N, C-alpha and C positions, 0 to 999 in steps of 0.2 A: 117361298124359297126357304130351304134349310139353312139354318145359321152356320152349321159346320159340315163341310164335305168330308169324305173319307180321308182324303189327302191332308186336309187341314188338321183333322183329328189325329192322324198319324204323327204329324210334326209336333202338335201340342203335347201329345203323350210322350214323345221322345224327349222333349225339353223338360217335361214334368218328371220323367224317370231320372234324368241327369240331376235335377235339383234334389230329388229324393236320395240320390247317391252322394249328396254333399258337394256336388259341383256347383260353383257360382254361376248362375244363369242370368244374373242381372245385366250382363252385356250381350245377351242374345237379342236378335231383332224380333219385334212382335210378328205373330203369324196371322192374326185375325183382327179385323176392325168391324165392330158392330156399332150402328148408330140408330138414333131415334128420329124418324122422318118428320115428326110433328113437334120436336123440341130440340134442346141443346145437348142432350146426353150422348156421350160417345165412349166406347171402351176399346182398348187395345190389349189383346191377350197374347201371352207368350207361352203359357204352359197349361196343361190339364193334369190334374192329380191322378196318377195311375191307380191309386187305391180307391179313389172315388171320382170317376170320370164326369160327375155332375159339377165338379168344382173347377173353375177356370181361374188362373191368376194373371193379373195384368194391371194396367193403368185405367182407372175409372174416373170419368168426368161427368157428373150429373148436371153440370151447367150452373152450379151454385158458387163457383169461384174457388173451390177447394179440391182440385184433382188429387187423387191418392192411389197408391199401389195397394192391391188387396185381392181377396178371393171373392168370386161371384158364382152363384148357382146358375148353371146353364138352364135348368128346367124353369127357374124363375124368369130368366130373360125370355125364354120361349113362350111363357104364359102372359107376358105383358101385352095388353091390348089398348090401343089408343082410339082417337076419334074415328068413327065409321069403321071400326074393326081393324085399323092399321096395326101392323106388327113391327117389331124391331127388325132391322135389315142388316145383312152382311154387305160390306163394301166389296164387291167382286173385283174392283180395279185397284184395291189397296196394294201398294208396293212400298214397304218400309225403306226409309233412307237413313235411319238412325237406330241405335239400340234402344231397348225399353227404358234403360236408365237415362239416356239422353232425352227421350220424349218426356220422361217424368221430371227431369230437372227443368226443362223448358216450360212445361205446364205449370210447375210450381212458381216459376219466376213470372209468368204471364197471367196466372190465375185461371188458365183454361188450356185445354189440349189443343195444340196446333198440329194439324196433319195435312 
């Protein structure tokens, strides 16, 4: 399964372009959820860098109790391989009900991303 569809990429780039133009995008909703089927890592992404589409921005929770906002390389996510060749997956049924900043605030308070 592709981690990012054309429609998701379009929305991520749109949000990334707005951020590059100086628009505060902290209150936009995440567009994409990626998770690790063999572990606790989960990512919620709201933007893609229009100058470097390999860089996604969002909330990253690697399962160590310290979720944080930051940039992540899409090619690195695509290259991760787990037991028996498992790959990271896109949650096809993800439907955000909060803004990225609300998810981040809750994750910091609880020590983990709650989706």
